[in-house]
PQR file of N, CA, C, O and H, with PARSE charges and radii, in Angstrom:
ATOM      1  N   UNK A   1     202.715 120.387 102.698 -0.4000 1.5000
ATOM      2  CA  UNK A   1     202.455 119.643 104.086 -0.0000 2.0000
ATOM      3  C   UNK A   1     201.225 120.490 104.876  0.5500 1.7000
ATOM      4  O   UNK A   1     200.097 120.178 105.259 -0.5500 1.4000
ATOM      5  N   UNK A   2     202.156 121.913 104.926 -0.4000 1.5000
ATOM      6  CA  UNK A   2     201.272 122.944 106.010 -0.0000 2.0000
ATOM      7  C   UNK A   2     199.915 122.917 105.507  0.5500 1.7000
ATOM      8  O   UNK A   2     198.951 122.735 106.251 -0.5500 1.4000
ATOM      9  H   UNK A   2     203.072 122.166 104.615  0.4000 1.0000
ATOM     10  N   UNK A   3     199.814 123.110 104.155 -0.4000 1.5000
ATOM     11  CA  UNK A   3     198.334 123.622 103.527 -0.0000 2.0000
ATOM     12  C   UNK A   3     197.451 122.381 104.005  0.5500 1.7000
ATOM     13  O   UNK A   3     196.281 122.697 104.219 -0.5500 1.4000
ATOM     14  H   UNK A   3     200.596 123.258 103.551  0.4000 1.0000
ATOM     15  N   UNK A   4     197.722 121.194 104.193 -0.4000 1.5000
ATOM     16  CA  UNK A   4     196.958 119.936 103.938 -0.0000 2.0000
ATOM     17  C   UNK A   4     196.481 120.008 105.747  0.5500 1.7000
ATOM     18  O   UNK A   4     195.367 119.855 106.248 -0.5500 1.4000
ATOM     19  H   UNK A   4     198.673 120.936 104.019  0.4000 1.0000
ATOM     20  N   UNK A   5     197.693 120.272 106.344 -0.4000 1.5000
ATOM     21  CA  UNK A   5     196.894 120.570 108.178 -0.0000 2.0000
ATOM     22  C   UNK A   5     196.044 121.620 108.309  0.5500 1.7000
ATOM     23  O   UNK A   5     195.074 121.660 109.066 -0.5500 1.4000
ATOM     24  H   UNK A   5     198.598 120.396 105.937  0.4000 1.0000
ATOM     25  N   UNK A   6     196.413 122.468 107.568 -0.4000 1.5000
ATOM     26  CA  UNK A   6     195.707 123.748 107.525 -0.0000 2.0000
ATOM     27  C   UNK A   6     194.139 123.346 107.449  0.5500 1.7000
ATOM     28  O   UNK A   6     193.309 123.243 108.352 -0.5500 1.4000
ATOM     29  H   UNK A   6     197.201 122.435 106.953  0.4000 1.0000
ATOM     30  N   UNK A   7     194.040 123.178 106.205 -0.4000 1.5000
ATOM     31  CA  UNK A   7     192.785 122.611 105.827 -0.0000 2.0000
ATOM     32  C   UNK A   7     192.127 121.428 106.252  0.5500 1.7000
ATOM     33  O   UNK A   7     190.999 121.139 105.854 -0.5500 1.4000
ATOM     34  H   UNK A   7     194.715 123.261 105.471  0.4000 1.0000
ATOM     35  N   UNK A   8     192.888 120.615 107.176 -0.4000 1.5000
ATOM     36  CA  UNK A   8     192.055 119.560 108.348 -0.0000 2.0000
ATOM     37  C   UNK A   8     191.650 120.353 109.244  0.5500 1.7000
ATOM     38  O   UNK A   8     190.431 120.319 109.413 -0.5500 1.4000
ATOM     39  H   UNK A   8     193.805 120.850 107.500  0.4000 1.0000
ATOM     40  N   UNK A   9     192.420 121.305 110.111 -0.4000 1.5000
ATOM     41  CA  UNK A   9     191.654 122.023 111.081 -0.0000 2.0000
ATOM     42  C   UNK A   9     191.029 122.801 110.761  0.5500 1.7000
ATOM     43  O   UNK A   9     190.475 123.397 111.685 -0.5500 1.4000
ATOM     44  H   UNK A   9     193.410 121.333 109.974  0.4000 1.0000
ATOM     45  N   UNK A  10     190.720 123.283 109.370 -0.4000 1.5000
ATOM     46  CA  UNK A  10     189.328 124.126 109.037 -0.0000 2.0000
ATOM     47  C   UNK A  10     188.479 123.498 109.102  0.5500 1.7000
ATOM     48  O   UNK A  10     187.407 123.859 109.588 -0.5500 1.4000
ATOM     49  H   UNK A  10     191.170 122.799 108.619  0.4000 1.0000
ATOM     50  N   UNK A  11     188.740 122.245 108.575 -0.4000 1.5000
ATOM     51  CA  UNK A  11     187.202 121.048 108.587 -0.0000 2.0000
ATOM     52  C   UNK A  11     186.724 120.950 109.862  0.5500 1.7000
ATOM     53  O   UNK A  11     185.573 121.030 110.290 -0.5500 1.4000
ATOM     54  H   UNK A  11     189.610 121.952 108.180  0.4000 1.0000
ATOM     55  N   UNK A  12     187.912 120.741 110.484 -0.4000 1.5000
ATOM     56  CA  UNK A  12     187.213 120.257 112.181 -0.0000 2.0000
ATOM     57  C   UNK A  12     186.709 121.505 112.587  0.5500 1.7000
ATOM     58  O   UNK A  12     185.495 121.371 112.738 -0.5500 1.4000
ATOM     59  H   UNK A  12     188.847 120.676 110.136  0.4000 1.0000
ATOM     60  N   UNK A  13     187.100 122.778 112.863 -0.4000 1.5000
ATOM     61  CA  UNK A  13     186.343 123.917 113.114 -0.0000 2.0000
ATOM     62  C   UNK A  13     185.263 124.332 112.189  0.5500 1.7000
ATOM     63  O   UNK A  13     184.305 124.989 112.598 -0.5500 1.4000
ATOM     64  H   UNK A  13     188.086 122.888 112.740  0.4000 1.0000
ATOM     65  N   UNK A  14     185.376 124.011 111.099 -0.4000 1.5000
ATOM     66  CA  UNK A  14     183.927 124.234 110.431 -0.0000 2.0000
ATOM     67  C   UNK A  14     182.655 123.152 110.620  0.5500 1.7000
ATOM     68  O   UNK A  14     181.462 123.440 110.529 -0.5500 1.4000
ATOM     69  H   UNK A  14     186.154 123.478 110.767  0.4000 1.0000
ATOM     70  N   UNK A  15     183.131 122.056 110.858 -0.4000 1.5000
ATOM     71  CA  UNK A  15     182.046 121.072 111.711 -0.0000 2.0000
ATOM     72  C   UNK A  15     181.493 121.267 112.963  0.5500 1.7000
ATOM     73  O   UNK A  15     180.350 121.007 113.340 -0.5500 1.4000
ATOM     74  H   UNK A  15     184.100 121.822 110.932  0.4000 1.0000
ATOM     75  N   UNK A  16     182.578 121.833 113.675 -0.4000 1.5000
ATOM     76  CA  UNK A  16     182.131 122.038 115.069 -0.0000 2.0000
ATOM     77  C   UNK A  16     181.103 123.153 115.005  0.5500 1.7000
ATOM     78  O   UNK A  16     179.975 123.091 115.493 -0.5500 1.4000
ATOM     79  H   UNK A  16     183.507 122.044 113.369  0.4000 1.0000
ATOM     80  N   UNK A  17     181.725 124.377 114.217 -0.4000 1.5000
ATOM     81  CA  UNK A  17     180.465 125.690 114.135 -0.0000 2.0000
ATOM     82  C   UNK A  17     179.225 125.085 113.555  0.5500 1.7000
ATOM     83  O   UNK A  17     178.071 125.385 113.862 -0.5500 1.4000
ATOM     84  H   UNK A  17     182.642 124.427 113.820  0.4000 1.0000
ATOM     85  N   UNK A  18     179.606 124.206 112.689 -0.4000 1.5000
ATOM     86  CA  UNK A  18     178.020 123.378 112.054 -0.0000 2.0000
ATOM     87  C   UNK A  18     177.347 122.966 113.301  0.5500 1.7000
ATOM     88  O   UNK A  18     176.161 123.295 113.344 -0.5500 1.4000
ATOM     89  H   UNK A  18     180.543 123.963 112.439  0.4000 1.0000
ATOM     90  N   UNK A  19     177.821 122.303 114.366 -0.4000 1.5000
ATOM     91  CA  UNK A  19     177.432 121.707 115.190 -0.0000 2.0000
ATOM     92  C   UNK A  19     176.597 122.831 116.249  0.5500 1.7000
ATOM     93  O   UNK A  19     175.536 122.799 116.872 -0.5500 1.4000
ATOM     94  H   UNK A  19     178.784 122.036 114.331  0.4000 1.0000
ATOM     95  N   UNK A  20     177.613 123.735 116.085 -0.4000 1.5000
ATOM     96  CA  UNK A  20     177.015 124.828 117.696 -0.0000 2.0000
ATOM     97  C   UNK A  20     176.008 125.382 116.967  0.5500 1.7000
ATOM     98  O   UNK A  20     175.022 125.628 117.661 -0.5500 1.4000
ATOM     99  H   UNK A  20     178.475 123.761 115.579  0.4000 1.0000
ATOM    100  N   UNK A  21     175.866 125.757 115.452 -0.4000 1.5000
ATOM    101  CA  UNK A  21     174.796 126.303 114.773 -0.0000 2.0000
ATOM    102  C   UNK A  21     173.380 125.467 114.827  0.5500 1.7000
ATOM    103  O   UNK A  21     172.228 125.827 115.070 -0.5500 1.4000
ATOM    104  H   UNK A  21     176.668 125.557 114.888  0.4000 1.0000
ATOM    105  N   UNK A  22     173.801 124.550 114.587 -0.4000 1.5000
ATOM    106  CA  UNK A  22     172.240 123.159 114.325 -0.0000 2.0000
ATOM    107  C   UNK A  22     171.919 122.740 115.436  0.5500 1.7000
ATOM    108  O   UNK A  22     170.751 122.839 115.812 -0.5500 1.4000
ATOM    109  H   UNK A  22     174.737 124.258 114.390  0.4000 1.0000
ATOM    110  N   UNK A  23     172.991 122.114 116.296 -0.4000 1.5000
ATOM    111  CA  UNK A  23     172.368 121.378 117.315 -0.0000 2.0000
ATOM    112  C   UNK A  23     172.303 122.451 119.015  0.5500 1.7000
ATOM    113  O   UNK A  23     171.653 122.335 120.054 -0.5500 1.4000
ATOM    114  H   UNK A  23     173.939 122.034 115.990  0.4000 1.0000
ATOM    115  N   UNK A  24     173.326 123.416 118.528 -0.4000 1.5000
ATOM    116  CA  UNK A  24     174.049 123.997 120.075 -0.0000 2.0000
ATOM    117  C   UNK A  24     174.937 122.812 120.891  0.5500 1.7000
ATOM    118  O   UNK A  24     174.871 122.654 122.110 -0.5500 1.4000
ATOM    119  H   UNK A  24     173.854 123.510 117.684  0.4000 1.0000
ATOM    120  N   UNK A  25     175.672 122.112 120.098 -0.4000 1.5000
ATOM    121  CA  UNK A  25     176.628 121.195 120.310 -0.0000 2.0000
ATOM    122  C   UNK A  25     178.097 122.157 120.157  0.5500 1.7000
ATOM    123  O   UNK A  25     178.184 122.968 119.234 -0.5500 1.4000
ATOM    124  H   UNK A  25     175.725 122.240 119.108  0.4000 1.0000
ATOM    125  N   UNK A  26     178.914 122.023 120.883 -0.4000 1.5000
ATOM    126  CA  UNK A  26     180.312 122.445 120.706 -0.0000 2.0000
ATOM    127  C   UNK A  26     181.104 121.222 121.256  0.5500 1.7000
ATOM    128  O   UNK A  26     181.352 120.887 122.414 -0.5500 1.4000
ATOM    129  H   UNK A  26     178.843 121.364 121.632  0.4000 1.0000
ATOM    130  N   UNK A  27     181.421 120.662 120.056 -0.4000 1.5000
ATOM    131  CA  UNK A  27     181.953 119.350 120.188 -0.0000 2.0000
ATOM    132  C   UNK A  27     183.076 119.158 120.420  0.5500 1.7000
ATOM    133  O   UNK A  27     183.385 118.002 120.711 -0.5500 1.4000
ATOM    134  H   UNK A  27     181.219 120.935 119.115  0.4000 1.0000
ATOM    135  N   UNK A  28     183.961 120.035 120.392 -0.4000 1.5000
ATOM    136  CA  UNK A  28     185.640 120.610 120.950 -0.0000 2.0000
ATOM    137  C   UNK A  28     185.447 120.452 122.579  0.5500 1.7000
ATOM    138  O   UNK A  28     186.013 119.692 123.364 -0.5500 1.4000
ATOM    139  H   UNK A  28     183.709 120.974 120.156  0.4000 1.0000
ATOM    140  N   UNK A  29     184.265 121.622 122.828 -0.4000 1.5000
ATOM    141  CA  UNK A  29     184.412 121.605 124.259 -0.0000 2.0000
ATOM    142  C   UNK A  29     184.099 120.769 124.946  0.5500 1.7000
ATOM    143  O   UNK A  29     184.572 120.653 126.076 -0.5500 1.4000
ATOM    144  H   UNK A  29     183.805 122.240 122.190  0.4000 1.0000
ATOM    145  N   UNK A  30     182.887 119.660 124.260 -0.4000 1.5000
ATOM    146  CA  UNK A  30     182.471 118.707 124.709 -0.0000 2.0000
ATOM    147  C   UNK A  30     183.401 117.667 125.435  0.5500 1.7000
ATOM    148  O   UNK A  30     183.325 117.060 126.503 -0.5500 1.4000
ATOM    149  H   UNK A  30     182.503 119.754 123.342  0.4000 1.0000
ATOM    150  N   UNK A  31     184.353 117.721 124.357 -0.4000 1.5000
ATOM    151  CA  UNK A  31     185.538 116.463 124.088 -0.0000 2.0000
ATOM    152  C   UNK A  31     186.594 116.790 125.182  0.5500 1.7000
ATOM    153  O   UNK A  31     187.074 115.976 125.971 -0.5500 1.4000
ATOM    154  H   UNK A  31     184.414 118.214 123.489  0.4000 1.0000
ATOM    155  N   UNK A  32     186.871 118.094 125.098 -0.4000 1.5000
ATOM    156  CA  UNK A  32     188.418 118.670 126.016 -0.0000 2.0000
ATOM    157  C   UNK A  32     187.987 119.239 127.244  0.5500 1.7000
ATOM    158  O   UNK A  32     188.827 119.853 127.901 -0.5500 1.4000
ATOM    159  H   UNK A  32     186.481 118.755 124.457  0.4000 1.0000
ATOM    160  N   UNK A  33     186.859 119.144 127.655 -0.4000 1.5000
ATOM    161  CA  UNK A  33     186.634 119.423 129.148 -0.0000 2.0000
ATOM    162  C   UNK A  33     185.875 121.079 129.094  0.5500 1.7000
ATOM    163  O   UNK A  33     186.157 121.867 129.997 -0.5500 1.4000
ATOM    164  H   UNK A  33     186.176 118.644 127.120  0.4000 1.0000
ATOM    165  N   UNK A  34     185.138 121.401 128.233 -0.4000 1.5000
ATOM    166  CA  UNK A  34     184.715 122.783 128.230 -0.0000 2.0000
ATOM    167  C   UNK A  34     185.272 123.671 127.733  0.5500 1.7000
ATOM    168  O   UNK A  34     186.500 123.593 127.711 -0.5500 1.4000
ATOM    169  H   UNK A  34     184.909 120.761 127.500  0.4000 1.0000
ATOM    170  N   UNK A  35     184.596 124.908 127.115 -0.4000 1.5000
ATOM    171  CA  UNK A  35     185.215 125.882 126.138 -0.0000 2.0000
ATOM    172  C   UNK A  35     186.444 126.574 127.164  0.5500 1.7000
ATOM    173  O   UNK A  35     187.358 127.196 126.622 -0.5500 1.4000
ATOM    174  H   UNK A  35     183.598 124.971 127.133  0.4000 1.0000
ATOM    175  N   UNK A  36     186.418 126.471 128.224 -0.4000 1.5000
ATOM    176  CA  UNK A  36     187.633 127.393 128.639 -0.0000 2.0000
ATOM    177  C   UNK A  36     188.856 126.720 129.191  0.5500 1.7000
ATOM    178  O   UNK A  36     189.737 127.259 129.861 -0.5500 1.4000
ATOM    179  H   UNK A  36     185.676 125.967 128.664  0.4000 1.0000
ATOM    180  N   UNK A  37     188.777 125.325 128.773 -0.4000 1.5000
ATOM    181  CA  UNK A  37     189.791 124.086 128.916 -0.0000 2.0000
ATOM    182  C   UNK A  37     190.995 124.718 127.845  0.5500 1.7000
ATOM    183  O   UNK A  37     190.792 125.294 126.776 -0.5500 1.4000
ATOM    184  H   UNK A  37     188.061 124.887 128.229  0.4000 1.0000
ATOM    185  N   UNK A  38     192.271 124.418 128.482 -0.4000 1.5000
ATOM    186  CA  UNK A  38     193.405 124.434 128.156 -0.0000 2.0000
ATOM    187  C   UNK A  38     193.605 124.188 126.607  0.5500 1.7000
ATOM    188  O   UNK A  38     194.032 124.858 125.667 -0.5500 1.4000
ATOM    189  H   UNK A  38     192.435 123.949 129.350  0.4000 1.0000
ATOM    190  N   UNK A  39     193.025 122.736 126.805 -0.4000 1.5000
ATOM    191  CA  UNK A  39     193.068 121.970 125.327 -0.0000 2.0000
ATOM    192  C   UNK A  39     192.175 122.385 124.583  0.5500 1.7000
ATOM    193  O   UNK A  39     192.402 122.463 123.376 -0.5500 1.4000
ATOM    194  H   UNK A  39     192.678 122.191 127.569  0.4000 1.0000
ATOM    195  N   UNK A  40     190.829 122.788 125.154 -0.4000 1.5000
ATOM    196  CA  UNK A  40     189.682 123.394 123.653 -0.0000 2.0000
ATOM    197  C   UNK A  40     190.545 124.819 123.348  0.5500 1.7000
ATOM    198  O   UNK A  40     190.752 125.060 122.158 -0.5500 1.4000
ATOM    199  H   UNK A  40     190.644 122.725 126.134  0.4000 1.0000
ATOM    200  N   UNK A  41     190.954 125.581 124.144 -0.4000 1.5000
ATOM    201  CA  UNK A  41     191.498 126.664 123.682 -0.0000 2.0000
ATOM    202  C   UNK A  41     192.537 126.633 122.736  0.5500 1.7000
ATOM    203  O   UNK A  41     192.732 127.416 121.806 -0.5500 1.4000
ATOM    204  H   UNK A  41     190.786 125.385 125.111  0.4000 1.0000
ATOM    205  N   UNK A  42     193.227 125.579 123.097 -0.4000 1.5000
ATOM    206  CA  UNK A  42     194.351 125.399 121.953 -0.0000 2.0000
ATOM    207  C   UNK A  42     194.023 125.013 120.544  0.5500 1.7000
ATOM    208  O   UNK A  42     194.784 125.309 119.623 -0.5500 1.4000
ATOM    209  H   UNK A  42     193.069 124.943 123.853  0.4000 1.0000
ATOM    210  N   UNK A  43     192.953 124.386 120.367 -0.4000 1.5000
ATOM    211  CA  UNK A  43     192.240 123.523 119.591 -0.0000 2.0000
ATOM    212  C   UNK A  43     191.767 124.864 118.587  0.5500 1.7000
ATOM    213  O   UNK A  43     191.886 124.939 117.364 -0.5500 1.4000
ATOM    214  H   UNK A  43     192.335 124.146 121.115  0.4000 1.0000
ATOM    215  N   UNK A  44     191.269 125.751 119.407 -0.4000 1.5000
ATOM    216  CA  UNK A  44     190.188 127.003 118.857 -0.0000 2.0000
ATOM    217  C   UNK A  44     191.453 127.935 118.387  0.5500 1.7000
ATOM    218  O   UNK A  44     191.186 128.802 117.555 -0.5500 1.4000
ATOM    219  H   UNK A  44     191.172 125.690 120.401  0.4000 1.0000
ATOM    220  N   UNK A  45     192.880 127.829 118.870 -0.4000 1.5000
ATOM    221  CA  UNK A  45     193.767 128.805 118.441 -0.0000 2.0000
ATOM    222  C   UNK A  45     194.341 128.427 117.139  0.5500 1.7000
ATOM    223  O   UNK A  45     194.635 129.188 116.217 -0.5500 1.4000
ATOM    224  H   UNK A  45     193.097 127.124 119.546  0.4000 1.0000
ATOM    225  N   UNK A  46     194.482 126.926 117.202 -0.4000 1.5000
ATOM    226  CA  UNK A  46     195.161 126.375 116.349 -0.0000 2.0000
ATOM    227  C   UNK A  46     194.152 126.671 114.614  0.5500 1.7000
ATOM    228  O   UNK A  46     194.587 126.978 113.505 -0.5500 1.4000
ATOM    229  H   UNK A  46     194.244 126.309 117.951  0.4000 1.0000
ATOM    230  N   UNK A  47     192.864 126.431 115.043 -0.4000 1.5000
ATOM    231  CA  UNK A  47     192.179 126.368 113.926 -0.0000 2.0000
ATOM    232  C   UNK A  47     192.124 128.028 113.365  0.5500 1.7000
ATOM    233  O   UNK A  47     192.034 128.308 112.169 -0.5500 1.4000
ATOM    234  H   UNK A  47     192.511 126.182 115.945  0.4000 1.0000
ATOM    235  N   UNK A  48     192.191 128.973 114.387 -0.4000 1.5000
ATOM    236  CA  UNK A  48     192.301 130.365 113.875 -0.0000 2.0000
ATOM    237  C   UNK A  48     193.925 130.890 113.343  0.5500 1.7000
ATOM    238  O   UNK A  48     194.191 131.997 112.875 -0.5500 1.4000
ATOM    239  H   UNK A  48     192.264 128.745 115.358  0.4000 1.0000
ATOM    240  N   UNK A  49     194.613 130.067 113.508 -0.4000 1.5000
ATOM    241  CA  UNK A  49     195.815 130.258 112.815 -0.0000 2.0000
ATOM    242  C   UNK A  49     195.585 129.651 111.614  0.5500 1.7000
ATOM    243  O   UNK A  49     195.757 130.353 110.618 -0.5500 1.4000
ATOM    244  H   UNK A  49     194.397 129.168 113.888  0.4000 1.0000
ATOM    245  N   UNK A  50     195.183 128.338 111.438 -0.4000 1.5000
ATOM    246  CA  UNK A  50     195.082 127.653 110.163 -0.0000 2.0000
ATOM    247  C   UNK A  50     193.966 128.604 108.831  0.5500 1.7000
ATOM    248  O   UNK A  50     194.101 128.623 107.608 -0.5500 1.4000
ATOM    249  H   UNK A  50     195.043 127.768 112.247  0.4000 1.0000
ATOM    250  N   UNK A  51     193.097 129.174 109.560 -0.4000 1.5000
ATOM    251  CA  UNK A  51     192.482 130.131 109.114 -0.0000 2.0000
ATOM    252  C   UNK A  51     193.198 131.292 108.161  0.5500 1.7000
ATOM    253  O   UNK A  51     193.031 131.429 106.949 -0.5500 1.4000
ATOM    254  H   UNK A  51     192.987 129.159 110.554  0.4000 1.0000
ATOM    255  N   UNK A  52     194.007 132.060 109.003 -0.4000 1.5000
ATOM    256  CA  UNK A  52     194.859 132.966 108.634 -0.0000 2.0000
ATOM    257  C   UNK A  52     195.807 132.277 107.624  0.5500 1.7000
ATOM    258  O   UNK A  52     196.050 132.862 106.569 -0.5500 1.4000
ATOM    259  H   UNK A  52     194.142 131.949 109.987  0.4000 1.0000
ATOM    260  N   UNK A  53     196.390 131.000 107.898 -0.4000 1.5000
ATOM    261  CA  UNK A  53     197.330 130.217 106.816 -0.0000 2.0000
ATOM    262  C   UNK A  53     196.343 130.133 105.581  0.5500 1.7000
ATOM    263  O   UNK A  53     196.993 130.355 104.560 -0.5500 1.4000
ATOM    264  H   UNK A  53     196.193 130.524 108.755  0.4000 1.0000
ATOM    265  N   UNK A  54     195.284 129.941 105.361 -0.4000 1.5000
ATOM    266  CA  UNK A  54     194.366 129.585 104.333 -0.0000 2.0000
ATOM    267  C   UNK A  54     194.235 130.927 103.346  0.5500 1.7000
ATOM    268  O   UNK A  54     194.279 130.986 102.117 -0.5500 1.4000
ATOM    269  H   UNK A  54     194.756 129.760 106.191  0.4000 1.0000
ATOM    270  N   UNK A  55     194.116 131.641 104.018 -0.4000 1.5000
ATOM    271  CA  UNK A  55     193.916 133.186 103.111 -0.0000 2.0000
ATOM    272  C   UNK A  55     195.216 133.239 102.236  0.5500 1.7000
ATOM    273  O   UNK A  55     194.971 133.700 101.121 -0.5500 1.4000
ATOM    274  H   UNK A  55     194.080 131.594 105.016  0.4000 1.0000
ATOM    275  N   UNK A  56     196.412 132.928 102.409 -0.4000 1.5000
ATOM    276  CA  UNK A  56     197.528 132.839 101.397 -0.0000 2.0000
ATOM    277  C   UNK A  56     197.006 131.772 100.099  0.5500 1.7000
ATOM    278  O   UNK A  56     197.669 131.743  99.063 -0.5500 1.4000
ATOM    279  H   UNK A  56     196.610 132.554 103.315  0.4000 1.0000
ATOM    280  N   UNK A  57     195.589 130.788 100.279 -0.4000 1.5000
ATOM    281  CA  UNK A  57     195.821 130.354  99.397 -0.0000 2.0000
ATOM    282  C   UNK A  57     195.035 130.983  98.189  0.5500 1.7000
ATOM    283  O   UNK A  57     195.205 130.720  96.998 -0.5500 1.4000
ATOM    284  H   UNK A  57     195.050 130.811 101.120  0.4000 1.0000
ATOM    285  N   UNK A  58     194.270 131.739  98.660 -0.4000 1.5000
ATOM    286  CA  UNK A  58     193.757 132.764  98.081 -0.0000 2.0000
ATOM    287  C   UNK A  58     194.441 133.417  97.046  0.5500 1.7000
ATOM    288  O   UNK A  58     194.010 133.262  95.903 -0.5500 1.4000
ATOM    289  H   UNK A  58     194.132 131.953  99.627  0.4000 1.0000
ATOM    290  N   UNK A  59     195.598 134.241  97.269 -0.4000 1.5000
ATOM    291  CA  UNK A  59     196.450 134.936  96.759 -0.0000 2.0000
ATOM    292  C   UNK A  59     197.355 133.793  96.046  0.5500 1.7000
ATOM    293  O   UNK A  59     197.849 134.289  95.034 -0.5500 1.4000
ATOM    294  H   UNK A  59     195.948 134.367  98.197  0.4000 1.0000
ATOM    295  N   UNK A  60     197.648 132.789  96.168 -0.4000 1.5000
ATOM    296  CA  UNK A  60     198.803 131.875  95.264 -0.0000 2.0000
ATOM    297  C   UNK A  60     198.142 131.692  94.048  0.5500 1.7000
ATOM    298  O   UNK A  60     196.983 132.020  93.796 -0.5500 1.4000
ATOM    299  H   UNK A  60     197.247 132.386  96.991  0.4000 1.0000
ATOM    300  N   UNK A  61     199.031 131.094  93.235 -0.4000 1.5000
ATOM    301  CA  UNK A  61     198.555 130.723  91.792 -0.0000 2.0000
ATOM    302  C   UNK A  61     198.518 129.636  91.734  0.5500 1.7000
ATOM    303  O   UNK A  61     199.456 129.010  92.228 -0.5500 1.4000
ATOM    304  H   UNK A  61     199.973 130.828  93.440  0.4000 1.0000
ATOM    305  N   UNK A  62     197.363 128.887  91.072 -0.4000 1.5000
ATOM    306  CA  UNK A  62     197.171 127.431  91.138 -0.0000 2.0000
ATOM    307  C   UNK A  62     198.233 126.848  90.501  0.5500 1.7000
ATOM    308  O   UNK A  62     198.110 125.645  90.731 -0.5500 1.4000
ATOM    309  H   UNK A  62     196.601 129.396  90.671  0.4000 1.0000
ATOM    310  N   UNK A  63     199.129 127.012  89.881 -0.4000 1.5000
ATOM    311  CA  UNK A  63     200.371 126.255  89.679 -0.0000 2.0000
ATOM    312  C   UNK A  63     201.359 125.960  90.786  0.5500 1.7000
ATOM    313  O   UNK A  63     201.945 124.891  90.959 -0.5500 1.4000
ATOM    314  H   UNK A  63     199.229 127.989  89.693  0.4000 1.0000
ATOM    315  N   UNK A  64     201.448 126.925  91.421 -0.4000 1.5000
ATOM    316  CA  UNK A  64     202.470 127.079  92.884 -0.0000 2.0000
ATOM    317  C   UNK A  64     201.416 125.880  93.808  0.5500 1.7000
ATOM    318  O   UNK A  64     202.013 124.885  94.220 -0.5500 1.4000
ATOM    319  H   UNK A  64     200.972 127.793  91.281  0.4000 1.0000
ATOM    320  N   UNK A  65     200.255 125.960  94.042 -0.4000 1.5000
ATOM    321  CA  UNK A  65     199.644 125.111  95.034 -0.0000 2.0000
ATOM    322  C   UNK A  65     199.682 123.867  94.388  0.5500 1.7000
ATOM    323  O   UNK A  65     200.049 123.025  95.209 -0.5500 1.4000
ATOM    324  H   UNK A  65     199.771 126.768  93.707  0.4000 1.0000
ATOM    325  N   UNK A  66     199.483 123.405  93.366 -0.4000 1.5000
ATOM    326  CA  UNK A  66     199.751 121.805  92.319 -0.0000 2.0000
ATOM    327  C   UNK A  66     201.298 121.276  92.971  0.5500 1.7000
ATOM    328  O   UNK A  66     201.654 120.192  93.432 -0.5500 1.4000
ATOM    329  H   UNK A  66     199.185 124.088  92.700  0.4000 1.0000
ATOM    330  N   UNK A  67     202.092 122.734  92.746 -0.4000 1.5000
ATOM    331  CA  UNK A  67     203.464 121.979  92.755 -0.0000 2.0000
ATOM    332  C   UNK A  67     203.899 121.674  93.722  0.5500 1.7000
ATOM    333  O   UNK A  67     204.915 120.980  93.763 -0.5500 1.4000
ATOM    334  H   UNK A  67     201.802 123.614  92.372  0.4000 1.0000
ATOM    335  N   UNK A  68     203.254 122.106  94.833 -0.4000 1.5000
ATOM    336  CA  UNK A  68     203.789 122.234  96.041 -0.0000 2.0000
ATOM    337  C   UNK A  68     203.394 120.728  96.828  0.5500 1.7000
ATOM    338  O   UNK A  68     204.099 120.054  97.579 -0.5500 1.4000
ATOM    339  H   UNK A  68     202.429 122.670  94.800  0.4000 1.0000
ATOM    340  N   UNK A  69     201.664 120.433  96.234 -0.4000 1.5000
ATOM    341  CA  UNK A  69     201.306 119.365  96.944 -0.0000 2.0000
ATOM    342  C   UNK A  69     201.421 118.058  96.059  0.5500 1.7000
ATOM    343  O   UNK A  69     200.838 117.037  96.424 -0.5500 1.4000
ATOM    344  H   UNK A  69     201.091 120.981  95.624  0.4000 1.0000
ATOM    345  N   UNK A  70     202.358 118.093  94.606 -0.4000 1.5000
ATOM    346  CA  UNK A  70     203.063 117.198  94.270 -0.0000 2.0000
ATOM    347  C   UNK A  70     204.002 116.538  94.723  0.5500 1.7000
ATOM    348  O   UNK A  70     204.307 115.346  94.729 -0.5500 1.4000
ATOM    349  H   UNK A  70     202.831 118.922  94.309  0.4000 1.0000
ATOM    350  N   UNK A  71     204.654 117.951  95.306 -0.4000 1.5000
ATOM    351  CA  UNK A  71     206.525 117.408  95.440 -0.0000 2.0000
ATOM    352  C   UNK A  71     206.275 117.162  96.843  0.5500 1.7000
ATOM    353  O   UNK A  71     207.356 116.917  97.378 -0.5500 1.4000
ATOM    354  H   UNK A  71     204.407 118.920  95.302  0.4000 1.0000
ATOM    355  N   UNK A  72     205.164 117.114  97.809 -0.4000 1.5000
ATOM    356  CA  UNK A  72     205.374 116.510  98.925 -0.0000 2.0000
ATOM    357  C   UNK A  72     204.757 115.290  99.154  0.5500 1.7000
ATOM    358  O   UNK A  72     204.792 115.001 100.350 -0.5500 1.4000
ATOM    359  H   UNK A  72     204.285 117.313  97.375  0.4000 1.0000
ATOM    360  N   UNK A  73     204.172 114.416  98.417 -0.4000 1.5000
ATOM    361  CA  UNK A  73     203.750 113.242  98.383 -0.0000 2.0000
ATOM    362  C   UNK A  73     204.727 112.095  98.012  0.5500 1.7000
ATOM    363  O   UNK A  73     204.327 110.931  97.974 -0.5500 1.4000
ATOM    364  H   UNK A  73     204.144 114.650  97.445  0.4000 1.0000
TER
END
């Protein structure tokens, strides 16, 4: 379950950074009242925590990942 949540947050962060790079539009900041708002900063922090969490995916065996994904459905 945590792996999926982390991946969803990383997708949100990746799309947001893509928009920043292509269109100079920070969608998270725009939706949540500016980059300095508490809500936007919370999203940025959650994306960063998700990235750190997903580092562990690189070091897990594929069998463990498949097992934990199949058991949580």
